[in-house]
C-alpha positions as CSV (number, residue, x, y, z in Angstrom):
1,X,0.0,0.0,0.0
2,X,2.9,2.4,0.8
3,X,4.2,1.9,-2.8
4,X,0.8,2.7,-4.2
5,X,0.7,5.9,-2.1
6,X,4.1,6.9,-3.3
7,X,3.1,6.4,-6.9
8,X,0.0,8.4,-6.4
9,X,1.9,11.2,-4.7
10,X,4.4,11.3,-7.7
11,X,1.5,11.4,-10.2
12,X,-0.1,14.3,-8.3
13,X,3.2,16.1,-8.2
14,X,3.5,15.7,-12.0
15,X,0.0,17.1,-12.5
16,X,0.8,20.1,-10.3
17,X,4.1,20.7,-12.1
18,X,2.2,20.8,-15.4
19,X,-0.2,23.3,-13.9
20,X,2.7,25.5,-12.7
21,X,4.1,25.3,-16.3
22,X,0.8,26.5,-17.7
23,X,0.0,23.1,-19.3
24,X,-3.5,23.0,-17.9
25,X,-5.0,20.7,-20.6
26,X,-2.2,18.2,-20.2
27,X,-2.5,18.3,-16.4
28,X,-6.3,17.8,-16.6
29,X,-5.8,14.9,-19.0
30,X,-3.3,13.2,-16.6
31,X,-5.7,13.7,-13.7
32,X,-8.5,12.1,-15.7
33,X,-6.2,9.2,-16.6
34,X,-5.2,8.7,-13.0
35,X,-8.9,8.6,-12.0
36,X,-9.6,5.9,-14.6
37,X,-6.7,3.9,-13.3
38,X,-7.9,4.3,-9.7
39,X,-11.7,3.5,-10.1
40,X,-12.4,3.0,-13.8
41,X,-14.1,6.4,-14.3
42,X,-12.9,9.8,-15.4
43,X,-13.3,12.7,-12.9
44,X,-15.9,14.1,-15.3
45,X,-17.9,10.9,-15.1
46,X,-17.4,10.7,-11.3
47,X,-18.7,14.2,-10.8
48,X,-21.9,13.3,-12.6
49,X,-22.6,10.7,-9.8
50,X,-24.1,11.6,-6.5
51,X,-21.7,11.3,-3.5
52,X,-23.8,8.3,-2.3
53,X,-23.2,6.5,-5.7
54,X,-19.5,7.2,-5.5
55,X,-19.5,5.7,-1.9
56,X,-21.3,2.6,-3.2
57,X,-18.8,2.2,-6.0
58,X,-15.9,2.4,-3.6
59,X,-17.6,-0.1,-1.2
60,X,-17.1,-2.7,-4.0
61,X,-13.4,-2.2,-3.8
62,X,-12.9,-3.8,-0.5
63,X,-9.6,-3.2,1.4
64,X,-8.4,-0.6,-1.1
65,X,-11.4,1.7,-0.5
66,X,-9.7,4.1,1.8
67,X,-6.6,4.7,-0.4
68,X,-8.8,5.0,-3.5
69,X,-11.1,7.4,-1.7
70,X,-8.3,9.6,-0.5
71,X,-6.7,9.5,-4.0
72,X,-9.9,10.5,-5.6
73,X,-10.4,13.4,-3.1
74,X,-6.9,14.6,-3.9
75,X,-7.5,14.3,-7.6
76,X,-10.7,16.2,-7.3
77,X,-8.9,19.0,-5.4
78,X,-6.2,19.2,-8.0
79,X,-8.9,19.2,-10.7
80,X,-10.6,22.2,-8.9
81,X,-7.2,24.0,-8.9
82,X,-7.0,23.4,-12.7
83,X,-10.4,24.8,-13.3
84,X,-9.5,27.9,-11.2
85,X,-6.2,28.3,-13.0
86,X,-8.0,28.1,-16.3
87,X,-10.5,30.6,-15.0
88,X,-13.5,28.4,-15.7
89,X,-16.2,29.6,-13.3
90,X,-18.6,27.4,-11.3
91,X,-16.8,24.2,-12.1
92,X,-15.2,23.5,-8.7
93,X,-18.2,23.1,-6.5
94,X,-18.9,19.4,-7.4
95,X,-15.2,18.8,-6.8
96,X,-15.4,20.2,-3.3
97,X,-18.6,18.3,-2.5
98,X,-17.2,15.0,-3.6
99,X,-13.8,15.5,-2.0
100,X,-15.5,16.5,1.3
101,X,-17.7,13.4,1.3
102,X,-14.9,11.0,0.3
103,X,-12.6,12.3,3.1
104,X,-15.4,12.5,5.7
105,X,-16.2,8.9,5.1
106,X,-12.5,7.8,5.4
107,X,-10.8,10.1,7.8
108,X,-11.3,7.8,10.8
109,X,-9.5,5.0,8.9
110,X,-6.4,7.0,8.3
111,X,-3.3,6.8,10.5
112,X,-3.0,9.1,13.5
113,X,-0.3,11.1,11.6
114,X,-2.6,11.6,8.6
115,X,-5.8,12.4,10.4
116,X,-4.9,16.0,11.5
117,X,-3.9,16.9,7.9
118,X,-7.1,15.6,6.5
119,X,-9.3,17.0,9.2
120,X,-7.9,20.4,8.4
121,X,-8.7,19.8,4.7
122,X,-12.3,18.8,5.7
123,X,-12.6,22.0,7.7
124,X,-11.6,24.1,4.6
125,X,-13.8,22.0,2.3
126,X,-16.8,22.4,4.6
127,X,-16.7,26.1,4.0
128,X,-16.8,25.6,0.2
129,X,-19.9,23.5,-0.1
130,X,-22.3,26.3,-0.8
131,X,-26.0,25.6,-1.1
132,X,-25.3,21.8,-1.2
133,X,-24.8,21.9,2.5
134,X,-28.6,21.1,2.8
135,X,-28.4,17.9,0.8
136,X,-29.2,15.0,3.2
137,X,-26.1,13.0,2.6
138,X,-23.8,16.0,2.8
139,X,-25.7,17.5,5.8
140,X,-25.1,14.2,7.7
141,X,-21.4,14.3,7.0
142,X,-21.2,18.0,8.0
143,X,-23.1,17.2,11.2
144,X,-20.8,14.3,12.0
145,X,-17.8,16.4,11.3
146,X,-19.0,19.3,13.3
147,X,-20.0,17.3,16.3
148,X,-16.8,15.3,16.4
149,X,-18.3,11.9,15.3
150,X,-15.7,11.8,12.5
151,X,-12.6,11.3,14.6
């Protein structure tokens, strides 16, 4: 699993390097390909699903669920950065919603060292959910996160 995490971190670094070099289309393509390798769907396809449907899809992946969920969350956050760098408005909200739900579902399964980092990300993402905070699935995760049930 550590090798898989190192490979994913290297891929994310390459995507961000392409973003820094102004190669937004190439970076987005690489993010889409990494998503296909991770769960068999592009990020575009994934964002068309509800957070519940994504959770059900990941449930079928057994022991790799946590690593795949965190990877997808990170990819979604990078994808949001790419949209913002490309100045494409209103495209990042679904990324933030999915990333929040993925991380909220998995944060308790992460190591003690990783949890504070991802709890801070969850806190930042919670502020970016907009009107979708009222969706029942998202509302439940926000409530659990706000009351400390996700620990």
